[in-house]
C-alpha positions in Angstrom: 0.0 0.0 0.0 1.8 3.1 -1.2 4.1 3.0 1.9 6.0 6.2 1.4 3.0 8.3 0.3 2.4 11.7 1.9 -1.1 13.0 2.0 -2.0 16.7 1.7 -5.7 17.2 2.6 -8.2 19.9 1.6 -11.6 20.3 3.2 -13.3 21.9 0.2 -12.7 22.8 -3.5 -11.3 26.2 -2.7 -8.6 24.8 -0.5 -7.9 22.1 -3.1 -7.3 24.8 -5.8 -5.1 26.8 -3.4 -3.0 23.7 -2.5 -2.5 22.7 -6.1 -1.5 26.3 -7.0 1.1 26.4 -4.1 2.3 22.8 -3.8 1.9 21.4 -7.3 5.5 20.2 -7.4 4.9 18.1 -4.3 1.7 16.4 -5.7 1.8 13.3 -7.8 -2.0 12.6 -8.0 -5.2 14.3 -6.7 -7.9 12.1 -5.2 -11.2 13.9 -4.8 -14.9 13.4 -4.3 -16.9 14.7 -7.2 -19.2 16.5 -4.8 -16.5 18.3 -2.7 -18.0 21.4 -0.8 -17.6 25.1 -1.8 -16.4 24.6 -5.4 -17.8 21.7 -7.3 -15.2 19.2 -8.3 -16.3 19.7 -11.9 -15.4 23.4 -11.7 -12.2 22.7 -9.7 -10.9 20.1 -12.1 -11.8 22.4 -15.1 -9.9 25.2 -13.3 -6.9 22.9 -12.9 -6.9 21.9 -16.5 -7.0 25.5 -17.6 -4.0 26.6 -15.6 -1.4 28.3 -17.9 1.6 26.4 -16.4 2.4 22.8 -15.7 2.2 20.6 -13.7 -1.5 21.5 -12.8 -2.6 20.9 -16.4 -1.0 17.5 -16.4 -1.7 16.5 -12.8 -3.7 13.3 -12.6 -7.1 13.7 -11.0 -8.9 10.6 -9.7 -12.5 11.1 -8.8 -14.5 9.1 -6.2 -18.3 9.0 -6.1 -21.3 7.0 -5.2 -23.3 8.6 -8.0 -23.7 6.0 -10.7 -24.0 8.6 -13.4 -20.2 9.1 -13.0 -19.2 5.4 -13.2 -18.8 5.8 -17.0 -15.0 6.4 -17.6 -15.6 8.3 -20.9 -17.8 10.8 -19.0 -15.1 11.4 -16.4 -12.5 11.9 -19.1 -14.7 14.4 -20.8 -14.8 16.4 -17.6 -11.0 16.2 -17.1 -10.7 13.4 -14.6 -8.1 10.7 -15.4 -10.1 7.9 -13.6 -13.1 7.3 -11.3 -13.3 5.1 -8.3 -16.9 4.1 -7.5 -17.8 4.1 -3.8 -17.3 2.2 -1.7 -13.7 2.1 -2.6 -11.7 -0.9 -1.5 -8.1 -0.5 -0.3 -6.8 -2.6 -3.1 -8.6 -0.5 -5.7 -7.3 2.7 -4.2 -3.7 1.3 -4.0 -3.8 0.1 -7.6 -5.2 3.4 -8.9 -2.8 5.6 -6.9 0.2 3.5 -8.1 -1.0 3.8 -11.7 -0.9 7.6 -11.6 1.8 8.4 -9.0 5.2 9.1 -10.4 
């Protein structure tokens, strides 16, 4: 299980955007709930993808959701997510996905 991983947490979409703007070089992958408070994750991911500088534009974003409308990988890609993990997420699913996208 991603033994040497460090987690940086945000309580809402605004904090997530601020963290990515200030700590992007320390982040390998972003794991978010689609329905994060304050700024919808759809807006937050779109904002990340429209940043003028890398790495935010290329930063992998993995969504989590219990909403079955989002379990379609193509729909998630269309909104800027690299992958989606349907809830409930198993530890093995989480580990596999984070390893796939982490540098």
